[in-house]
Structure formats: C-alpha cells, structure tokens
C-alpha positions as CSV (number, residue, x, y, z in Angstrom):
1,M,12.0,21.2,-39.4
2,S,13.2,24.1,-41.5
3,I,12.0,25.1,-45.0
4,K,15.2,23.9,-46.5
5,S,14.6,20.4,-45.1
6,F,11.5,20.1,-47.3
7,G,13.4,21.4,-50.3
8,F,11.0,24.3,-51.0
9,T,14.0,26.2,-52.6
10,N,14.5,23.4,-55.1
11,N,13.0,24.2,-58.6
12,L,12.2,20.5,-59.2
13,F,10.2,20.4,-55.9
14,N,8.2,23.5,-56.9
15,K,7.3,22.0,-60.3
16,I,6.2,18.7,-58.8
17,F,4.2,20.5,-56.1
18,L,2.5,22.7,-58.7
19,L,1.6,19.7,-61.0
20,M,0.3,17.7,-58.0
21,S,-1.9,20.6,-56.9
22,I,-3.4,21.0,-60.4
23,S,-4.0,17.3,-61.0
24,V,-5.4,16.4,-57.6
25,F,-6.9,19.4,-55.9
26,V,-8.9,20.9,-58.8
27,P,-10.7,17.7,-60.0
28,V,-11.5,16.7,-56.5
29,A,-12.8,20.2,-55.6
30,L,-15.1,20.2,-58.7
31,L,-16.3,16.7,-58.0
32,G,-17.1,17.6,-54.4
33,L,-18.9,20.8,-55.3
34,L,-21.1,18.9,-57.8
35,S,-21.9,16.1,-55.3
36,Y,-22.7,18.7,-52.7
37,N,-25.2,20.6,-54.9
38,K,-26.9,17.4,-56.0
39,S,-27.1,15.7,-52.6
40,S,-27.9,18.5,-50.2
41,T,-31.6,18.9,-51.0
42,Q,-32.3,15.1,-51.1
43,V,-30.4,14.4,-47.9
44,E,-32.3,17.1,-45.9
45,T,-35.7,15.8,-47.2
46,V,-34.9,12.2,-46.4
47,T,-33.5,13.0,-43.0
48,S,-36.4,15.2,-41.9
49,Q,-38.9,12.5,-42.9
50,L,-36.9,9.9,-41.1
51,L,-37.0,11.9,-37.9
52,Q,-40.7,12.5,-38.1
53,D,-41.4,8.8,-38.7
54,N,-39.2,7.9,-35.7
55,L,-41.0,10.4,-33.5
56,Q,-44.4,8.9,-34.4
57,L,-43.1,5.4,-33.7
58,N,-41.8,6.4,-30.3
59,A,-45.0,8.3,-29.4
60,R,-47.0,5.2,-30.3
61,Q,-44.7,3.1,-28.2
62,I,-45.2,5.4,-25.1
63,N,-49.0,5.4,-25.6
64,L,-48.9,1.6,-25.8
65,F,-46.8,1.4,-22.7
66,M,-49.2,3.6,-20.7
67,K,-52.1,1.6,-22.0
68,N,-50.5,-1.7,-20.8
69,V,-50.0,-0.1,-17.4
70,E,-53.7,0.7,-17.3
71,K,-54.7,-2.8,-18.4
72,E,-52.5,-4.3,-15.7
73,S,-54.1,-2.1,-13.1
74,E,-57.5,-3.3,-14.2
75,K,-56.5,-6.9,-13.4
76,M,-55.2,-5.8,-10.0
77,I,-58.3,-4.0,-8.9
78,A,-60.5,-6.9,-10.2
79,S,-58.7,-9.3,-7.9
80,R,-61.3,-11.1,-5.6
81,E,-58.7,-11.3,-2.8
82,L,-58.1,-7.6,-2.9
83,Q,-61.8,-6.7,-3.1
84,T,-62.6,-9.0,-0.2
85,L,-59.7,-7.6,1.9
86,L,-60.6,-3.9,1.3
87,N,-64.4,-4.6,1.8
88,Q,-63.7,-5.7,5.4
89,D,-64.3,-3.3,8.3
90,P,-61.2,-1.5,9.6
91,P,-59.3,-3.4,12.3
92,A,-60.5,-2.9,15.8
93,S,-57.2,-4.0,17.5
94,H,-53.5,-4.2,16.8
95,E,-53.8,-8.0,16.2
96,E,-56.4,-7.5,13.6
97,E,-54.3,-4.8,11.9
98,V,-51.3,-7.1,11.8
99,N,-53.4,-9.8,10.3
100,F,-54.6,-7.3,7.7
101,I,-51.0,-6.3,6.9
102,N,-50.0,-9.9,6.4
103,Q,-52.9,-10.6,4.1
104,M,-52.3,-7.4,2.1
105,V,-48.6,-8.3,1.7
106,D,-49.6,-11.7,0.3
107,V,-52.1,-10.1,-2.1
108,I,-49.6,-7.5,-3.3
109,I,-46.9,-10.2,-3.9
110,Q,-49.5,-12.2,-5.9
111,L,-50.6,-9.2,-8.0
112,K,-47.4,-7.3,-8.3
113,G,-46.1,-7.0,-11.9
114,S,-43.2,-5.1,-13.2
115,Y,-43.7,-2.0,-11.1
116,E,-44.0,-1.0,-7.5
117,M,-47.6,-1.5,-6.3
118,Y,-49.2,0.4,-3.4
119,V,-52.8,-0.1,-2.0
120,F,-54.5,2.5,0.2
121,P,-57.7,1.5,2.0
122,K,-60.5,4.1,1.9
123,K,-60.2,4.9,5.6
124,I,-56.4,4.8,5.8
125,E,-56.4,6.8,9.0
126,Q,-57.7,3.7,10.8
127,Y,-54.7,1.7,9.6
128,P,-51.9,3.6,11.4
129,N,-49.3,0.8,11.3
130,Y,-50.1,-0.1,7.7
131,R,-49.9,3.5,6.6
132,S,-46.4,3.9,8.2
133,L,-45.2,1.0,5.9
134,I,-46.3,2.6,2.7
135,K,-43.5,4.8,1.1
136,L,-45.2,6.2,-2.0
137,S,-43.3,9.3,-3.1
138,K,-44.9,12.7,-2.2
139,I,-48.5,11.8,-2.5
140,G,-50.9,10.4,0.0
141,P,-54.5,9.9,1.0
142,D,-55.0,13.6,1.7
143,S,-53.7,14.7,-1.7
144,E,-55.9,16.1,-4.4
145,T,-54.8,13.3,-6.7
146,F,-56.7,10.7,-4.6
147,Q,-59.8,12.8,-4.6
148,R,-59.7,13.2,-8.3
149,A,-59.2,9.5,-8.7
150,Y,-62.4,8.8,-6.8
151,Q,-64.3,11.3,-8.9
152,L,-63.1,9.8,-12.2
153,H,-64.5,6.5,-11.0
154,R,-62.8,3.9,-13.2
155,N,-60.4,6.1,-15.1
156,G,-56.9,6.5,-13.7
157,I,-54.6,9.6,-13.4
158,W,-51.0,9.8,-14.5
159,I,-48.8,12.1,-12.4
160,H,-45.1,12.8,-12.1
161,V,-43.0,13.7,-9.0
162,W,-39.4,14.0,-8.0
163,D,-37.9,11.2,-6.0
164,D,-35.4,12.5,-3.4
165,N,-33.8,9.1,-2.9
166,L,-33.3,8.3,-6.6
167,K,-32.5,11.9,-7.5
168,K,-34.7,11.3,-10.6
169,P,-38.3,11.8,-11.6
170,I,-40.8,9.0,-11.3
171,F,-44.3,8.4,-12.8
172,I,-47.2,7.2,-10.8
173,Y,-50.5,5.8,-12.1
174,V,-53.3,6.4,-9.6
175,R,-56.7,4.6,-9.9
176,A,-59.6,4.2,-7.5
177,I,-60.8,0.8,-6.4
178,F,-64.6,0.2,-6.4
179,S,-66.7,-2.8,-5.4
180,N,-69.3,-4.3,-7.7
181,N,-71.9,-2.1,-6.1
182,L,-69.7,1.0,-6.8
183,K,-68.6,1.3,-3.1
184,Q,-65.3,3.2,-2.7
185,L,-62.8,0.7,-1.3
186,G,-59.4,2.4,-1.8
187,I,-56.7,3.6,-4.1
188,L,-54.3,1.6,-6.3
189,A,-50.9,3.4,-7.1
190,L,-48.3,2.0,-9.5
191,Q,-44.9,3.7,-9.3
192,I,-42.7,3.6,-12.4
193,P,-39.2,5.0,-12.5
194,D,-38.3,7.4,-15.3
195,F,-35.7,5.1,-16.8
196,I,-38.3,2.4,-17.5
197,I,-40.3,4.7,-19.7
198,R,-37.1,6.0,-21.4
199,E,-36.2,2.4,-22.3
200,E,-39.3,2.3,-24.5
201,L,-37.7,5.1,-26.7
202,A,-35.4,4.2,-29.6
203,S,-33.4,6.9,-31.4
204,P,-31.8,6.6,-34.8
205,S,-28.3,5.2,-34.4
206,S,-26.9,7.6,-37.1
207,F,-27.5,10.7,-34.8
208,K,-25.3,10.7,-31.7
209,N,-26.9,13.8,-30.1
210,Y,-30.6,12.8,-30.7
211,M,-32.6,13.5,-27.6
212,F,-36.1,12.7,-26.3
213,L,-38.0,14.6,-23.6
214,L,-41.5,14.6,-22.1
215,T,-43.4,17.7,-21.2
216,D,-46.7,18.2,-19.3
217,D,-49.6,20.5,-20.1
218,Q,-47.7,23.4,-18.5
219,N,-44.7,22.8,-20.9
220,H,-42.6,21.7,-17.9
221,I,-40.0,19.0,-18.6
222,I,-41.0,15.8,-16.8
223,S,-38.4,13.5,-18.4
224,H,-35.0,14.5,-19.7
225,P,-31.7,12.6,-20.4
226,T,-30.3,14.8,-17.7
227,S,-32.4,14.7,-14.5
228,R,-31.4,18.2,-13.4
229,Y,-33.7,19.8,-16.0
230,Y,-36.8,18.2,-14.3
231,N,-39.7,20.6,-13.9
232,E,-38.0,23.4,-15.8
233,T,-39.9,25.2,-18.6
234,Y,-38.9,23.8,-22.0
235,V,-37.4,26.4,-24.3
236,P,-36.2,25.2,-27.7
237,Q,-32.5,25.8,-28.1
238,Q,-31.1,27.7,-31.0
239,G,-29.4,25.5,-33.6
240,W,-31.6,22.5,-32.8
241,Y,-34.3,20.9,-34.9
242,K,-37.4,20.1,-32.8
243,A,-40.5,17.9,-33.5
244,E,-43.3,17.1,-31.1
245,M,-46.1,14.6,-30.8
246,P,-49.1,14.6,-28.3
247,L,-49.6,11.6,-26.1
248,T,-52.8,9.9,-24.9
249,E,-52.4,11.4,-21.5
250,A,-54.1,14.9,-21.7
251,G,-51.5,17.6,-22.3
252,W,-48.4,15.4,-22.3
253,K,-46.1,15.7,-25.3
254,L,-43.1,13.7,-26.6
255,I,-40.5,16.0,-28.1
256,A,-37.5,14.9,-30.2
257,A,-34.7,17.3,-30.6
258,V,-31.5,17.0,-32.6
259,P,-28.8,19.6,-33.5
260,Q,-29.2,20.9,-37.0
261,K,-25.5,20.1,-37.6
262,D,-26.4,16.5,-37.2
263,L,-29.1,16.7,-39.8
264,S,-26.7,18.2,-42.2
265,G,-24.0,15.8,-41.2
266,S,-24.0,13.9,-44.5
267,I,-23.6,17.1,-46.4
268,D,-20.8,18.2,-44.1
269,E,-19.2,14.8,-44.7
270,I,-19.1,15.5,-48.4
271,K,-17.4,18.8,-47.7
272,K,-15.0,17.1,-45.4
273,F,-14.3,14.4,-48.0
274,T,-13.4,16.9,-50.6
275,V,-11.1,18.8,-48.2
276,W,-9.5,15.6,-47.0
277,I,-8.8,14.4,-50.5
278,V,-6.8,17.6,-51.2
279,A,-5.2,17.7,-47.8
280,G,-4.3,14.0,-47.9
281,S,-2.7,14.4,-51.3
282,L,-0.6,17.3,-50.1
283,L,0.2,15.5,-46.9
284,W,1.4,12.4,-48.8
285,I,3.7,14.5,-50.9
286,A,5.2,16.2,-47.8
287,V,5.6,12.9,-46.0
288,F,7.2,11.2,-49.1
289,L,9.8,14.1,-49.4
290,T,10.4,14.1,-45.7
291,L,11.2,10.4,-45.7
292,I,13.7,10.8,-48.6
293,L,15.4,13.7,-46.9
294,R,15.5,12.1,-43.5
295,R,17.1,9.0,-44.9
296,F,20.2,11.0,-45.6
297,T,20.1,13.8,-43.0
298,T,19.1,11.8,-39.9
299,P,22.3,9.6,-39.8
300,I,24.4,12.7,-40.1
301,Q,22.5,14.5,-37.4
302,N,22.8,11.5,-35.1
303,M,26.5,11.3,-35.8
304,V,27.0,15.0,-34.8
305,Q,25.2,14.3,-31.6
306,H,27.5,11.2,-31.1
307,M,30.5,13.5,-31.6
308,A,29.4,15.5,-28.6
309,L,29.7,12.3,-26.5
310,V,33.1,11.6,-27.9
311,R,34.3,15.1,-26.7
312,T,33.3,14.0,-23.2
313,G,35.6,11.0,-23.5
314,Q,33.0,8.3,-24.4
315,L,34.8,6.6,-27.3
316,I,31.8,4.4,-28.4
317,P,31.4,3.4,-32.1
318,F,28.4,4.9,-33.9
319,R,25.9,2.4,-35.1
320,L,23.4,2.7,-37.9
321,P,20.0,0.9,-37.6
322,K,20.7,-0.8,-41.0
323,Y,23.8,-1.6,-42.9
324,R,24.3,0.8,-45.8
325,K,26.7,0.7,-48.7
326,D,26.1,4.3,-49.9
327,E,28.2,7.4,-49.0
328,V,26.5,7.7,-45.6
329,G,27.6,4.1,-44.7
330,Q,31.2,4.8,-45.9
331,L,31.3,7.9,-43.8
332,V,30.1,6.0,-40.7
333,R,32.6,3.2,-41.2
334,G,35.4,5.7,-41.6
335,Y,34.3,7.6,-38.4
336,N,34.1,4.3,-36.4
337,Q,37.6,3.4,-37.6
338,M,38.8,6.7,-36.3
339,I,37.0,6.1,-32.9
340,S,38.6,2.7,-32.7
341,G,42.0,4.0,-33.4
342,M,41.6,6.7,-30.7
343,S,40.4,4.1,-28.2
344,D,43.4,1.8,-28.9
345,L,45.8,4.8,-28.6
346,L,44.3,5.8,-25.3
347,E,44.4,2.2,-24.0
348,T,48.1,1.9,-25.1
349,T,48.9,5.2,-23.3
350,K,47.2,4.1,-20.1
351,E,49.2,0.8,-20.2
352,M,52.4,2.7,-20.8
353,E,51.7,5.1,-17.9
354,A,50.9,2.2,-15.6
355,E,54.0,0.4,-16.6
356,K,56.0,3.6,-16.1
357,R,54.6,4.0,-12.6
358,Q,55.4,0.4,-11.8
359,L,58.9,0.7,-13.1
360,E,59.4,3.9,-11.0
361,I,58.2,2.0,-7.8
362,Q,60.5,-0.9,-8.7
363,T,63.4,1.4,-9.2
364,L,62.9,3.0,-5.8
365,N,62.5,-0.4,-4.2
366,H,65.8,-1.6,-5.7
367,Q,67.8,1.6,-5.0
368,I,68.6,0.2,-1.5
369,N,68.1,-3.5,-0.6
370,P,65.1,-3.7,1.7
371,H,66.8,-6.5,3.6
372,F,69.7,-4.2,4.4
373,F,67.2,-1.7,6.0
374,Y,65.4,-4.5,8.0
375,N,68.7,-5.9,9.2
376,T,70.1,-2.5,10.1
377,L,66.9,-1.6,12.0
378,D,67.0,-5.0,13.8
379,A,70.5,-4.2,14.9
380,I,69.5,-0.8,16.2
381,K,66.6,-2.4,18.1
382,W,68.9,-5.0,19.6
383,R,71.4,-2.4,20.8
384,A,68.6,-0.2,22.2
385,E,67.2,-3.1,24.1
386,T,70.7,-3.9,25.4
387,V,71.0,-0.4,26.9
388,Q,67.4,-0.6,28.0
389,E,66.2,2.2,25.6
390,T,62.7,0.8,25.2
391,K,61.4,3.9,23.5
392,I,64.0,3.7,20.8
393,A,63.4,-0.1,20.4
394,T,59.6,0.5,20.0
395,M,60.2,3.4,17.5
396,V,62.6,1.2,15.4
397,T,60.1,-1.7,15.4
398,K,57.2,0.5,14.2
399,L,59.5,2.1,11.6
400,A,60.4,-1.3,10.3
401,N,56.7,-2.2,10.0
402,L,56.0,1.1,8.3
403,L,58.8,0.5,5.8
404,R,57.8,-3.2,5.2
405,F,54.2,-2.1,4.5
406,S,55.3,0.7,2.1
407,L,57.5,-1.5,0.0
408,N,55.7,-4.9,0.1
409,N,57.1,-5.9,-3.3
410,G,55.3,-3.1,-5.2
411,D,51.7,-4.5,-4.5
412,E,49.2,-1.6,-4.6
413,W,46.4,-3.3,-2.7
414,T,45.9,-4.1,1.0
415,T,43.1,-4.7,3.4
416,V,41.2,-2.1,5.6
417,E,42.8,-3.7,8.7
418,R,46.4,-3.4,7.5
419,E,45.8,0.2,6.1
420,I,44.4,1.2,9.6
421,E,47.4,-0.5,11.3
422,H,49.8,1.3,9.0
423,A,48.3,4.7,9.8
424,H,48.3,3.8,13.5
425,N,52.0,2.9,13.3
426,Y,52.7,6.3,11.8
427,L,50.9,8.1,14.6
428,D,52.8,6.0,17.2
429,I,56.1,7.0,15.7
430,E,55.0,10.7,15.8
431,L,54.2,10.3,19.5
432,L,57.5,8.6,20.2
433,R,59.8,10.9,18.3
434,S,58.2,14.3,19.3
435,N,58.1,15.9,22.7
436,R,54.4,16.7,22.3
437,T,51.5,14.4,23.1
438,F,48.1,14.1,21.6
439,Q,45.2,11.7,21.7
440,V,44.3,9.2,19.0
441,Y,40.8,7.6,18.6
442,I,40.2,4.8,16.0
443,Q,36.7,3.5,15.3
444,V,36.3,0.8,12.6
445,E,33.3,-1.4,11.8
446,P,34.4,-5.0,12.3
447,E,32.7,-6.3,9.1
448,I,34.8,-4.2,6.8
449,M,38.3,-5.2,8.2
450,K,39.1,-7.7,5.5
451,L,37.8,-5.7,2.5
452,K,40.4,-4.7,-0.2
453,V,41.5,-1.0,-0.5
454,I,44.3,0.9,-2.3
455,K,47.4,1.1,-0.2
456,L,48.7,4.3,1.5
457,I,45.5,6.4,1.4
458,L,45.2,7.1,5.1
459,Q,48.8,7.8,6.1
460,P,49.0,11.1,4.2
461,L,45.8,12.2,5.9
462,V,46.9,11.5,9.5
463,E,50.3,13.1,8.6
464,N,48.4,16.2,7.6
465,A,46.3,16.1,10.8
466,V,49.6,16.0,12.9
467,K,51.5,18.6,10.9
468,H,48.7,21.2,10.3
469,G,46.3,20.3,13.2
470,V,47.4,19.0,16.6
471,S,51.0,20.4,16.3
472,K,49.4,23.9,16.4
473,L,47.8,23.2,19.8
474,P,49.3,23.2,23.4
475,D,50.8,19.9,24.5
476,G,48.2,17.3,25.4
477,K,45.3,19.2,23.9
478,G,45.4,17.6,20.4
479,K,42.9,15.0,19.3
480,I,42.9,12.9,16.1
481,Q,39.9,10.7,15.1
482,L,40.1,8.0,12.5
483,K,36.8,6.3,11.5
484,A,36.0,3.6,8.9
485,K,32.6,2.5,7.9
486,R,30.5,1.1,5.1
487,K,27.9,3.3,3.3
488,N,25.8,1.4,0.7
489,E,28.4,0.0,-1.8
490,D,31.2,2.3,-0.7
491,L,33.8,2.5,2.1
492,V,34.1,5.8,3.9
493,F,37.2,6.8,5.9
494,I,37.1,10.0,8.0
495,V,40.1,11.7,9.5
496,E,39.4,14.6,11.8
497,D,41.5,16.8,14.1
498,N,40.7,19.7,16.5
499,G,43.4,21.9,15.2
500,P,42.9,25.5,13.8
501,G,41.1,24.1,10.7
502,L,40.6,26.2,7.6
503,Q,41.6,29.3,9.5
504,D,45.2,28.1,9.0
505,Q,46.7,29.0,5.6
506,A,48.2,25.6,5.2
507,S,44.9,23.9,5.5
508,K,43.5,26.2,2.9
509,N,46.3,25.1,0.6
510,I,45.2,21.5,1.2
511,V,41.7,22.4,-0.1
512,Q,43.3,23.9,-3.2
513,I,45.3,20.7,-3.6
514,V,42.3,18.5,-3.7
515,D,40.2,20.9,-5.9
516,N,42.8,22.1,-8.3
517,G,45.7,19.5,-8.1
518,A,48.2,22.1,-7.0
519,P,51.9,20.8,-6.5
520,R,51.9,21.7,-2.8
521,G,51.2,18.8,-0.4
522,I,51.8,16.2,-3.0
523,G,50.8,13.3,-0.7
524,L,47.1,14.4,-0.5
525,S,47.1,15.3,-4.1
526,N,48.4,11.8,-5.1
527,V,45.8,10.1,-2.9
528,H,43.0,12.1,-4.6
529,K,44.3,11.4,-8.1
530,R,45.0,7.7,-7.5
531,L,41.4,7.2,-6.4
532,Q,39.9,9.1,-9.3
533,L,42.2,7.3,-11.8
534,H,41.1,3.9,-10.5
535,F,37.4,4.5,-9.8
536,G,36.3,7.7,-11.6
537,S,35.4,11.2,-10.6
538,N,32.8,10.1,-8.0
539,Y,35.6,8.9,-5.7
540,G,38.5,10.7,-3.9
541,L,38.9,13.1,-1.1
542,Q,36.2,15.4,0.2
543,I,37.0,18.2,2.6
544,D,34.3,19.5,4.9
545,V,34.8,23.3,4.4
546,D,31.8,24.0,6.6
547,H,33.2,22.2,9.6
548,A,32.8,24.5,12.7
549,H,36.0,23.5,14.5
550,G,39.2,21.7,13.4
551,F,39.7,20.0,10.1
552,R,37.7,17.1,8.6
553,V,38.5,15.1,5.4
554,M,36.7,12.1,4.0
555,V,37.9,9.4,1.7
556,L,35.3,7.7,-0.6
557,H,36.4,4.2,-1.9
558,P,34.3,1.6,-3.6
559,I,33.7,-1.9,-2.1
560,N,35.1,-4.8,-4.2
561,P,36.4,-2.6,-7.1
562,P,36.7,-4.5,-10.4
563,S,40.4,-4.0,-10.6
564,V,41.1,-6.1,-7.5
565,K,42.1,-9.7,-8.1
566,H,40.6,-11.9,-5.4
567,T,42.4,-15.1,-4.4
C-alpha cells in the first residue's frame, strides 16, 4: 500500500499522529523505565534464591531415591530363600542347574521391586546355563566392580554405563551378598534406567529451558536431557547460569543450568510491555485509518478490476458485499445499469442477426418452389430409367436427396447418421458426374448415430477433399476417409485425403480461412464460424498442419448442446 493510501501527506493526519505519539508513547516509556529500574534488582534476587532452593530440593530427592534403592536391596539380600539357594553347592549336573534356575526365577519374581534385579552366585563359572541367561549391561563377575563390592562388605556401589539397546545411560547398584557367618554368597545388581531417576527431578514451570544433569567424580556427564552428551566432560556454556549440589554418592553432583535470559525474563517482559504499548498504539492508529480509507477505495479498485472482465465480453453486474446509499453505492448502481443496458443491447442484436439469417434462408427456400425441383428431378429420373440410363437415374436420385436435406424447411439441426448420409450422397454424385474414380472409407461409432449435430458441417469438408485433394492425383489413386467418434463430452469428425496436402497453395488458403476468416473458401469459413457462434471458441475446425502426407481436418462439436430442443 502506498504512502498516499495512509494519508501521510494530509496535514490533519500529521497532527493527529503527532498528538497520539506525545500522549501515548512518552508516558508509557517513562512508566516502563521507572518500573524497570525498581523491579530489576528485586526480580534477580528472588529468581536466584528460587533456583537455589529448587536445586537443594531436587538433590535431596535424588539422595532419598538412592537411599530407598539401598534399603530395598537390603530386604532382597536378607531373603531366607535367596540365602538358602546361594548357600547350596554348585550344581553337579544339568538337571540340578535347571532346578537351580527355576528356583532362582521364583525367588527373583518374589523379591523383584520396581527395577531389574540380577543375582550372581559366587562361583558363577559353575553355572554356565544360568550365566547365559543374565543380560546385565557391560559388567560381569570378572569386573572390578564385583571385586570392590565384596571388599566393601555390606556397602553397595553405584555405577553408570551406556546401554546399546536403549541408546541411553543406565544406573546399576551393585552389592555383595553375605551369609550370617559372613560367607561370600554372590552379588546383587539392580539396574535402573536413566529416565526413572530423571522423573524424580522437578524444574520450575516458569523456566522453559531449565535443565538438570548429573556428573561423576571425573566431571563426566552421566545423565543429560539429550543422551548423546553422555560421558562427555561437562563445560559450562556461556550465557547460562549454573548451580551445583553434591550427592550422597561420592563425587557425584547434581547440576542445574538455565539461560541467563530466562532469569532476566521478567525484566525483559517489562521492556517488551513498554515497547508493545507504544507499538500497539501506533498500530491501532494505522489500522483505524486503513479501515476508513479501504471502505472507500476497495469498492472502486474492485470495480476497475471488474471493468477488465467487461472488456473481455463478460457482462456481469458488479456486486457490493453490503448495500450502500453513499456516493460509492450510487456509482455502483449507475455502473450496473450501464452493464445491464449493454447486455440487453447485445442480446437484441443477436436476436436480430439470428432472425436475419433465418429470413435469408427462408427467402432462398421460397425463391423456387422445392416441389417444382423434386417433380422435375423425378421426371428426369423417369425418362432416364425409360432409356435405361441408370447412371443418370442414380445421380438424379442422390441429387434430390441432397436438395431435400439442404432445404428441410430451414431446420438447422440433424442427426449424425443423416449428416454422414448427406456427405456420402455428395461423394457419390462426384463419382458419378466425373470421369475420375477415387475410394471412400467411412467409419462411424454406432452409439453416436442418433446424436444431434448442426446441419451441413461435413459436406464442405468432403467437397474440399475432392476439389483440392484427390482431384490432383491420377485416376483411381485418390482416397478419402471420413471418421466420426465420441471423445469425452464431444463429437469428433475427421476428414482426411491423400492429396498433395499443404504443399498445395489452395490448401494453404484453407488454413488461412479457418485461422483468419478470409473470404476465400466461404464454405469452410462458415462451418468454422457457425460452430464457434453456437458453442464458443473451444469448438470449430482444426487443421493438422503437421500431417506428413495429404490433408487432415477435424471438426469438434459438443454432445447434447443446450440449444437443441429434444422431442
């Protein structure tokens, strides 16, 4: 939209715009600045304390979770069934090992809590089948972890490993199992997925980018919202606020990180609030002026676009979304009255032209009484048969049929069957009256024979094929093909000959007739114009200018055109 559309060149607009700027922008800017200075320090202090309290709460929650896991492990290793089963001698046969496995499965099912539970007998190498069933991630009886667990006696060990199946880190609590007389019986391992520990963490809902992560004593990341950072060295990011809290497990830390822009979000909101007040005020003024201007300019702009459609011949009245009594409404009503007058004038002109063509046809029909022609031709036929001139009799009969079809009381419509018959009669007469012979092939789809078409659209085409096509060839070499078929919702007639084609100057003139409406060859020109007047520019004659040999012309005619009156 141009500057003039908003009225920036108008003095009144400039005055209103200046007054609104002073009365809205300046007070709001001062209020925002005062609020920002008073609130910034207090918001930063409260926010930092809130984050520190949240971190302590979550660290206490993780420590409690780990303590509960340790308590649960104590109940498991104190199980009499488990102690009895592990205190037995290793199996001496396959059957004994199967019995051990069944008993161990029952014990694990009985003791299993919220986590995956694994039990390793002390001499696990003597339990080959049982060992193959245990799928504890990346640690086993030969690991240093198991040895440390035995050394720590009744204290457990927390470790973390990467699970290749889950594509996530997991935590494992390993603890040695001793009998009452302190005999080493085996190892208990509880496997805990990373997401279970992270479910214990609760971040403030006001910070969208608040993040927790766990690191070990080597400052390696052991739990992160994005698993791909596992085991990487933690390096604080610039622009982030970081706070950390040690956990009960030696060396492990819980770290909370949040972008500094989130901490100062409340202050930024005050800044944004001030800016939005000013911007919103200016936007409201611009929108208000735009609505006023568009109320008057949009109908006029749409009317100009509508005029472009009128220039293409579409005489459609212009419609306003709402009735208006102002000058714009009066202009639209006057414009529509002009369109209505033009439409009535064109309709009257069409009716007069149609009536004129009908009168011309009737005048030609009444110049000579058709019955006189028919009776005269019948007399010639009778005399020809009397002297046994069958060729003359046949020619006269076909000529009478040709004349009867052409007149037919001025009716402009016929059927595909009669139109084909009329063209065939014409070709028969040409064969009888000339000393040259040529071959005629007619191919018509049976289902279209009774469909309605405009009369006399094929005879000029076959006449052109005889005059400019086969007549240029040696006697007996000429061929004319007439085809009629249906294509979607249209009828297609094709007339083709094997004459010289577009190499002949007369045929080139025919192309000009169809394309430019030249006066030469008025028969083909009339066929083309009649079809387009009745059915529009999508119908008429189409000449195949790329045809390799001979001449080929196609007639496109709609099926069941609306102007046909069915009886």
